[in-house]
N, C-alpha and C positions, 0 to 999 in steps of 0.2 A: 543341342545347342540352345543357348538362351541369349536373345538379343538385348543389349543394354545401351541406353542412351546416356552419355556423360555430358554434364553441363559444367562449364568452368569459366573463370575470369582471367583476363590477360591484361595486366597493368604494369606501368613503369617501364624500365629499360628493356624488358623482354619483348616489347612491341617491335623491336628491331630484328627479331629472329624471323627467318624466312619460313614459308609454309613447309618446305622440304625438311628443314631442320626441326620444325615443330613435330613433324611426323616421326622423325628419328627420336626426338626427345620423349614423345609419348610411348613409343615402343620400349625404350629403355626403362621408363618409369613403370610401365606395366609389368615388365620382367622383374624389376626389383620388388614390386608390390606382392609378388607371389600369387596374384589372382589367376585362376584357371582359364587363361585366355585360349580361345579356339584358333587353330592354325588351318590354313587352306591345305587341301590334299594335293598330291601330285609330286612331280620330280623336284620342285623347288618350293616347299611349304613356306608360307609367310603369315605373319599375324594379321588377322582380319581387323582392319582399322579404316574407317572412313570419316570424313569431315563434311559438315554442311556449310556451304558458303565460306570457304577459306578467307581469312582476314587479310586485307592489304598490308604490306609492310609499312610500319610506322603508325598503324592504328592500334588503339586500345579497345577492349571490349569487356562488357559485363555479362555477355550472353553468347559464349562459344559452345559449339555442339560437336560431339564426337561419338560415333557408334562403334561398339565392340561386340564381340560374342564370347560367352563363357561356356565352358563344357559342363558346368554344374551350377545349380541355383544357389545364390547367396543373398542374405539380407542387403537391401540397397544401401543402408547406412554403413554396412561393413565395406562395401565396394567404394563408397566415398572416402571413408576414413583411410583405407589402405592405399588408395591411389593418391589422395591429397598429401599423405605423409611423404611421398616421393617427389613432390613438385618443387621446383626451384623457386626462389623469390620472384614474385610477380604473377605466378600461376596459382589459382585457387580452385579446386574442385568443390562445388557446392551442392550438387544434386546428381542422382542417378535414378533412372526409371526405365521401365519397358517403353519402347517407342510407341507413340499413339498416332503419329502422322508420318506420311511419306515426305521425303525431302522435296519431291516434285510439287508439293502443296504450298511451299514457301512463296509468298507474294510480295512482301515488303520488309524493309529494315528501318529501324528508327536510330538516328544518330544525334548525339549531342556534340556540338562543335563550338570551339572558341577561336576567335580571330583577333590578332593584335592589330589595332587601328589607332596608333598613337595620337591621343588628344581628340579623336573624332568619332567616338562610339555612337553618339546621337545621330550624327550625320550619316554614318555608315548604316545605321538601322533604317533610316529613310531611304537610302540608296538601294539597300537589299530588298526592302518591301516593294519599291517601285520596279525593280528588276523582275521579281517574282510575279508581279501583276501583269507583265507583258503577255500578249496573246500567244507568242511563240518564243521559244528559247532554243535556237538551233546550235548544236555543237558537233564536233567530230569525235567519234568514239572508236577506239581500237577494238576490233573483233578478231576471231580466228581466221576470218576470210579477208582481213585487211582493215581499212578505215571506212566507217559508215557515218552518215549524217543523221542524227536523231534529234527529236524535239523533246526537251526536258519538261516542257510545260505540263503534260498529263502524267508525268512519271516522277515528279518531285513536288512535295508539298511543304511549305514553310509552316511549321506548327507553332513555333514560338521564336521571338527575336527580341532581345533586351540588352541594353548596355550594362556592363559591369564596371562601374566607375567610368573614367574618361577614356581608358585605353583598350578595353576589351569588349568585344561584341559576342554575346552568347546566343546560340540558336539551336533549335531542334528541327531536324529535317526527316521527312519520310521519303524514302527512295524505293522505287520499284526494284525488286530483287527476285532471283530465282533462275531456273533453267531457260525460260523463254526470253527474258530481258533482265539484265543486271546493271543497274545504274550506280556507279561509284559516286559518293558524295563529293569527291574532288572535282567532278565535272561542273556542277553549278557553282561551287566555291571558286574554282579557277576562272570561270566566266565572270563572276563578280569581281574578283581581284583584277583581272585584265581590263574590265570595263572602267573601273574607278581608280586604278593605280595602286592597289594594295599588294603586299608581298605574300604569296601563298605559303612561303616558308614559315610564316608566323601563325599558322593554323594548326590546331590539334583536333583529332577525331576520336570519338568514343562511341562504339556501337552498344546500344542499351537494350534493344529488343529485336527479335526476329519474329515475323508475323506470318500467319497463314490465313488469308481472307479475313483479317481483322482480329483473329485470335492469336494468342501467343503460341508459337510453334513448340510442340512438345513430343 
């Protein structure tokens, strides 16, 4: 068995496909590609396929990660070409490589976000910077055990914030991510919208990096 890590982009209308459907899509694409994918053994064999940090519905991403196993070694460029040829519009496979890190090493994700703030981009920038400078940002977060109150302050960092014309605020956020604590960027953005009366429906999210202790996860 050869472990392979697949990196791909998810852009456009396909951001509305669920994680379950994405799993099915990838299985069909792998079958069509003819790659020698390894199947689990036992009574009900299934394709070995795992995703690191499944993306929230409605999010786009330039750095999605999927692990597969092959039964024979192939050049990485061939794996990319054969799988990318089976992708629907909006999905692009751009890299394949042997895994170097464990998924448990993931610590952060970087998101680029645009928010519609009609006629008030400069004011919204000042408001967001003031909010992020507060000593505590308490929000309710859904977990497997119910609802927990968490402080976003140590887990969210505003890396960049700038108006794009009069109506759009563009920002870059670092959010704690991984198995220990996973902060969805909608938490600080929804807090911002509720505080200052903006519409969260006018916000778009793009994941641009997945990090492991300051390094790009690979």
